[in-house]
LUMLUMKOL-352411 format. One line per 3 residues: number of its first residue (from 0); for each residue x, y, z of C-alpha. Coordinates in steps of 0.25 Angstrom, whole numbers, plus 5000, padded with zeros to 4 digits. Example, Ala and Ser with C-alpha at 12.3 -4.5 7.8 and 13.67 -1.06 7.14 Angstrom:
# residues 2
0 = 5049:4982:5031; 5055:4996:5029 $
***
This chain:
# residues 515
0 = 4926:4969:4989; 4925:4973:5004; 4921:4987:5006 $
3 = 4922:4994:5019; 4911:5004:5025; 4900:4994:5023 $
6 = 4892:5001:5034; 4895:5014:5028; 4890:5011:5014 $
9 = 4878:5002:5019; 4868:5013:5016; 4875:5016:5002 $
12 = 4874:5001:5000; 4859:5001:5002; 4857:5013:4993 $
15 = 4866:5005:4982; 4857:4993:4983; 4844:5002:4981 $
18 = 4851:5009:4969; 4855:4995:4963; 4840:4990:4965 $
21 = 4835:5003:4958; 4845:5002:4947; 4842:4988:4944 $
24 = 4827:4992:4943; 4830:5004:4934; 4842:5000:4926 $
27 = 4842:5012:4918; 4847:5021:4929; 4862:5025:4928 $
30 = 4871:5020:4939; 4882:5028:4947; 4896:5022:4951 $
33 = 4907:5029:4959; 4922:5026:4959; 4929:5030:4972 $
36 = 4944:5031:4970; 4955:5032:4980; 4970:5029:4979 $
39 = 4984:5036:4979; 4982:5036:4994; 4997:5033:4996 $
42 = 4995:5026:5010; 4987:5038:5016; 4979:5031:5027 $
45 = 4978:5043:5036; 4974:5058:5032; 4985:5068:5030 $
48 = 4987:5083:5027; 4987:5085:5012; 5000:5093:5007 $
51 = 4994:5098:4994; 4983:5104:4987; 4971:5103:4986 $
54 = 4971:5097:5001; 4983:5104:5006; 4984:5104:5021 $
57 = 4971:5096:5023; 4969:5082:5030; 4967:5073:5019 $
60 = 4965:5058:5016; 4967:5045:5023; 4959:5032:5023 $
63 = 4948:5037:5032; 4946:5050:5024; 4945:5042:5011 $
66 = 4935:5033:5017; 4927:5045:5022; 4926:5051:5008 $
69 = 4923:5038:5001; 4912:5035:5011; 4906:5048:5010 $
72 = 4907:5047:4995; 4901:5033:4994; 4889:5038:5002 $
75 = 4887:5049:4991; 4886:5038:4981; 4872:5034:4986 $
78 = 4874:5020:4984; 4880:5021:4970; 4891:5010:4968 $
81 = 4905:5014:4970; 4920:5008:4971; 4932:5012:4979 $
84 = 4945:5010:4972; 4959:5015:4975; 4970:5017:4964 $
87 = 4980:5013:4973; 4993:5020:4978; 4988:5017:4992 $
90 = 4996:5008:5001; 5009:5016:5002; 5013:5030:5004 $
93 = 5013:5032:5019; 5019:5027:5032; 5005:5021:5036 $
96 = 5005:5013:5023; 5020:5009:5023; 5020:5004:5037 $
99 = 5009:4994:5034; 5014:4991:5020; 5001:4996:5014 $
102 = 4991:4988:5024; 4986:5000:5031; 4982:5007:5018 $
105 = 4975:4994:5013; 4967:4993:5026; 4962:5008:5025 $
108 = 4959:5006:5011; 4950:4994:5015; 4944:5003:5025 $
111 = 4941:5013:5015; 4934:5004:5006; 4943:5003:4993 $
114 = 4939:4992:4984; 4950:4991:4975; 4965:4997:4973 $
117 = 4975:4998:4962; 4988:4995:4967; 4997:5006:4962 $
120 = 5012:5006:4962; 5013:5011:4976; 5005:4999:4981 $
123 = 5018:4990:4977; 5026:4998:4987; 5026:4987:4997 $
126 = 5028:4976:4986; 5017:4968:4979; 5018:4957:4989 $
129 = 5013:4967:5000; 5002:4972:4990; 4997:4958:4990 $
132 = 4996:4957:5005; 4989:4970:5005; 4979:4965:4995 $
135 = 4975:4955:5005; 4972:4966:5015; 4965:4975:5006 $
138 = 4949:4973:5005; 4949:4978:4991; 4956:4973:4978 $
141 = 4970:4977:4972; 4967:4979:4957; 4977:4980:4946 $
144 = 4976:4975:4932; 4990:4977:4927; 4998:4969:4938 $
147 = 5002:4955:4935; 5012:4945:4940; 5024:4944:4931 $
150 = 5025:4929:4932; 5010:4925:4930; 5005:4938:4924 $
153 = 4993:4937:4933; 4987:4948:4942; 4994:4946:4957 $
156 = 4984:4939:4967; 4983:4951:4975; 4979:4960:4964 $
159 = 4966:4960:4955; 4967:4964:4941; 4952:4969:4941 $
162 = 4941:4970:4951; 4926:4970:4949; 4916:4978:4958 $
165 = 4901:4978:4959; 4898:4991:4967; 4883:4991:4964 $
168 = 4872:4994:4955; 4877:4982:4946; 4890:4989:4943 $
171 = 4903:4981:4940; 4916:4989:4942; 4929:4983:4936 $
174 = 4942:4988:4942; 4956:4987:4936; 4969:4994:4939 $
177 = 4982:4998:4933; 4994:4998:4943; 5005:5007:4937 $
180 = 5012:4999:4926; 5025:5006:4930; 5024:5001:4945 $
183 = 5037:4993:4943; 5044:5006:4941; 5036:5013:4954 $
186 = 5040:5002:4965; 5051:4994:4968; 5052:4981:4960 $
189 = 5051:4972:4972; 5037:4978:4975; 5032:4973:4962 $
192 = 5040:4961:4959; 5033:4950:4950; 5022:4960:4945 $
195 = 5020:4966:4932; 5013:4979:4929; 5006:4979:4916 $
198 = 5003:4991:4907; 4988:4994:4906; 4984:4989:4892 $
201 = 4979:4976:4887; 4978:4971:4902; 4969:4983:4906 $
204 = 4960:4981:4894; 4958:4966:4896; 4955:4969:4911 $
207 = 4944:4980:4907; 4938:4971:4896; 4937:4959:4906 $
210 = 4930:4968:4917; 4920:4973:4906; 4917:4959:4902 $
213 = 4915:4955:4916; 4904:4966:4917; 4911:4978:4923 $
216 = 4903:4990:4921; 4915:5000:4924; 4930:4996:4924 $
219 = 4938:5005:4933; 4953:5006:4931; 4962:5011:4942 $
222 = 4976:5016:4938; 4987:5025:4943; 4989:5032:4930 $
225 = 4988:5047:4931; 4978:5053:4922; 4987:5065:4917 $
228 = 5000:5056:4916; 4995:5044:4910; 5002:5041:4896 $
231 = 4993:5040:4884; 4998:5026:4882; 4994:5022:4896 $
234 = 4980:5029:4895; 4977:5022:4882; 4980:5008:4888 $
237 = 4969:5012:4899; 4959:5018:4889; 4960:5006:4880 $
240 = 4956:4997:4891; 4944:5005:4893; 4941:5005:4908 $
243 = 4929:5013:4912; 4937:5021:4922; 4952:5023:4924 $
246 = 4956:5029:4938; 4969:5037:4937; 4977:5047:4944 $
249 = 4978:5062:4943; 4987:5072:4950; 4979:5085:4950 $
252 = 4975:5094:4962; 4961:5094:4956; 4955:5081:4953 $
255 = 4953:5079:4938; 4939:5075:4934; 4936:5061:4929 $
258 = 4937:5060:4913; 4934:5050:4902; 4945:5047:4893 $
261 = 4945:5037:4881; 4932:5031:4888; 4938:5029:4901 $
264 = 4935:5038:4914; 4947:5043:4921; 4946:5045:4936 $
267 = 4958:5050:4944; 4963:5049:4958; 4973:5059:4963 $
270 = 4988:5055:4963; 4989:5063:4975; 4977:5057:4982 $
273 = 4984:5051:4995; 4969:5048:5000; 4966:5063:4999 $
276 = 4954:5061:4989; 4944:5050:4984; 4940:5051:4969 $
279 = 4926:5047:4965; 4922:5044:4951; 4906:5044:4949 $
282 = 4900:5037:4937; 4887:5036:4931; 4884:5023:4924 $
285 = 4873:5018:4915; 4866:5005:4917; 4872:4993:4911 $
288 = 4879:4993:4901; 4887:5003:4910; 4892:5016:4905 $
291 = 4898:5028:4912; 4889:5040:4909; 4895:5050:4919 $
294 = 4906:5051:4928; 4913:5061:4937; 4923:5061:4948 $
297 = 4926:5067:4962; 4938:5068:4971; 4935:5069:4985 $
300 = 4945:5074:4996; 4947:5066:5008; 4949:5079:5016 $
303 = 4947:5077:5031; 4942:5091:5033; 4930:5086:5025 $
306 = 4928:5072:5029; 4927:5063:5042; 4937:5051:5040 $
309 = 4930:5038:5040; 4932:5033:5054; 4933:5018:5051 $
312 = 4943:5020:5041; 4951:5030:5050; 4951:5018:5060 $
315 = 4957:5009:5050; 4967:5019:5046; 4971:5021:5060 $
318 = 4972:5006:5063; 4981:5003:5051; 4991:5014:5053 $
321 = 4992:5013:5069; 5004:5003:5068; 5012:5013:5059 $
324 = 5010:5026:5067; 5022:5024:5077; 5031:5021:5065 $
327 = 5025:5032:5057; 5028:5042:5069; 5043:5040:5070 $
330 = 5050:5053:5069; 5060:5055:5058; 5063:5070:5058 $
333 = 5057:5083:5055; 5056:5092:5043; 5056:5107:5043 $
336 = 5046:5109:5032; 5036:5102:5023; 5041:5095:5011 $
339 = 5034:5090:4999; 5038:5079:4989; 5038:5082:4974 $
342 = 5038:5072:4963; 5042:5081:4952; 5053:5090:4958 $
345 = 5064:5090:4969; 5058:5089:4983; 5064:5090:4996 $
348 = 5059:5077:5001; 5065:5070:4989; 5079:5078:4992 $
351 = 5079:5072:5006; 5076:5058:5002; 5087:5059:4991 $
354 = 5097:5066:5001; 5095:5055:5011; 5098:5044:5001 $
357 = 5110:5051:4997; 5115:5052:5011; 5112:5037:5013 $
360 = 5119:5033:5000; 5131:5042:4997; 5127:5041:4982 $
363 = 5129:5051:4972; 5114:5054:4970; 5102:5050:4977 $
366 = 5088:5049:4970; 5074:5047:4975; 5061:5046:4967 $
369 = 5051:5057:4970; 5040:5046:4969; 5046:5040:4982 $
372 = 5043:5053:4990; 5029:5051:4994; 5026:5062:5004 $
375 = 5029:5075:5010; 5036:5080:5022; 5029:5089:5032 $
378 = 5037:5099:5041; 5039:5093:5056; 5041:5079:5061 $
381 = 5043:5068:5050; 5040:5054:5054; 5043:5040:5049 $
384 = 5028:5040:5044; 5032:5053:5036; 5044:5046:5030 $
387 = 5036:5034:5025; 5025:5043:5019; 5036:5050:5011 $
390 = 5044:5037:5007; 5034:5026:5008; 5042:5016:4999 $
393 = 5052:5006:5004; 5064:5010:4996; 5078:5008:4999 $
396 = 5090:5016:4995; 5098:5011:4983; 5112:5015:4979 $
399 = 5117:5012:4965; 5126:5017:4954; 5120:5024:4941 $
402 = 5127:5030:4929; 5125:5045:4926; 5117:5040:4914 $
405 = 5107:5032:4923; 5105:5045:4932; 5102:5053:4920 $
408 = 5092:5043:4915; 5085:5043:4929; 5084:5058:4930 $
411 = 5079:5059:4916; 5067:5051:4921; 5066:5060:4933 $
414 = 5065:5071:4923; 5053:5065:4917; 5045:5067:4930 $
417 = 5038:5054:4927; 5041:5048:4941; 5045:5061:4947 $
420 = 5059:5067:4949; 5070:5060:4957; 5074:5067:4969 $
423 = 5090:5067:4971; 5101:5070:4980; 5115:5075:4976 $
426 = 5109:5077:4962; 5101:5087:4954; 5095:5087:4941 $
429 = 5087:5096:4931; 5076:5092:4922; 5066:5097:4912 $
432 = 5052:5092:4912; 5041:5098:4903; 5032:5086:4901 $
435 = 5032:5071:4901; 5039:5071:4888; 5049:5082:4889 $
438 = 5058:5081:4901; 5073:5080:4902; 5084:5079:4912 $
441 = 5094:5091:4911; 5104:5088:4922; 5108:5079:4933 $
444 = 5118:5082:4943; 5124:5073:4954; 5132:5080:4965 $
447 = 5131:5092:4956; 5138:5086:4944; 5131:5082:4931 $
450 = 5128:5067:4930; 5138:5060:4921; 5131:5048:4913 $
453 = 5144:5039:4914; 5146:5041:4929; 5141:5032:4940 $
456 = 5133:5038:4951; 5130:5033:4965; 5114:5034:4966 $
459 = 5105:5032:4978; 5091:5029:4976; 5080:5021:4981 $
462 = 5076:5007:4977; 5063:5011:4969; 5072:5020:4960 $
465 = 5083:5010:4959; 5073:5000:4953; 5069:5010:4942 $
468 = 5057:5015:4949; 5049:5026:4944; 5055:5023:4930 $
471 = 5069:5027:4934; 5074:5015:4927; 5089:5019:4926 $
474 = 5090:5016:4941; 5090:5001:4938; 5104:5004:4931 $
477 = 5110:5006:4945; 5122:4998:4948; 5128:4994:4962 $
480 = 5114:4995:4968; 5114:4995:4983; 5101:4995:4992 $
483 = 5101:5003:5004; 5092:5007:5016; 5077:5010:5015 $
486 = 5076:5024:5009; 5066:5028:5020; 5076:5024:5031 $
489 = 5086:5033:5024; 5077:5045:5023; 5072:5043:5038 $
492 = 5087:5044:5043; 5090:5056:5034; 5078:5064:5039 $
495 = 5081:5060:5054; 5096:5064:5053; 5092:5077:5045 $
498 = 5081:5080:5056; 5091:5080:5068; 5095:5094:5065 $
501 = 5080:5099:5064; 5069:5098:5054; 5074:5093:5041 $
504 = 5073:5103:5029; 5072:5099:5015; 5074:5106:5002 $
507 = 5075:5106:4987; 5087:5111:4980; 5086:5110:4966 $
510 = 5090:5095:4964; 5079:5093:4954; 5076:5104:4944 $
513 = 5065:5104:4933; 5066:5114:4922 $
***
């Protein structure tokens, strides 16, 4: 596996060789190994101003910043073996990533020195055929152990079900990955046509056992499960497979420490990372047969007030995004204030998107998933690049007829908060949520009137939801389905028209009430 920074790590390599010789001469000495983790970058090639704590207002992230932190950290390892892995959710989320269909992100990841990436559901935003093309550009492997072709039952040719690494000191590292099994409900069907996403279980256990038989000292499993939100059943499937390390997500402001549960070390990467941080898991290992005797974790900030961005990677980032700059800078309109997205409550951006869809369609109700809103709006000029950052997916407007009963089912799922609330126009709803098992839809109004189960309603949404995405399965019952324009084009025109009379003002107005 090719790794950049050969010159940078030359001194470290010489030290590593000396340490290996000493270890072979004195095999009783414990070894150290370091796992360097990135991911959840969401297309952030360039640094940006963070909106939320603990980095609010600071210049953070970007590929060159990540490279600088990794380089400095690797130098501190004093020749200890290490690997650099990404848990995915990398190639979509910004205009830079969209205009190159993910290629710009792959090229900067090459420059950073990533050795393997787990394809998450976001990686399928451009379709699995495009992902296959990107795998040829990547100087690192795509690894997932639960994606198979429906017809053959085999791992797709562009993907590895497992990877093997020899980072030094005689260590053998086996790498596995679990792409979210619910991916078919998280992306358009056409993006994953012909693929099946298996649940972890027997397939994972067989992979771990095979790597151990092949001589792996440590088996690392990359996942996008949340440490705090994973179900007991899902965790049991992982724990029963017995990987040595399971990488998961956390959603905490302060990084939780690594821990050992059911014999598995759990290390997390922030679900809000966006290239703002790099996570390190430090291990102390016995001589063969290898045992992990100590472990600790660190989360390092990619804060530009404290680092100097790597100039080589900065040059790559500049080069791969140069062509998209003119498109990104096209003026759309302006906004009067800053506006933030929200996943679990009504938000002004969600209201704007739903209002634009309603105006486009003339439907009774317009519905937008909160997960489809990927960015915030800042006061002042709003460009095409900003629009792509907020709405990175190629969704179309879809109109359909649904019964009131179908709508009640859909908004009952919204009340569960499992996939965030649904943003609405010409409608409002109230729900109770106490915990994952205690929630209920209390009321749903369309045009100010309670929804009638037997009545038909004209509904406008996007094709992701229309296909049952985010587990809103009842959208699949839609009748008289008609596909319209690109959703992003509709939003662009809506903002431009509103901005003709001055900066656009957005607001919330009680469309979604949680009791």
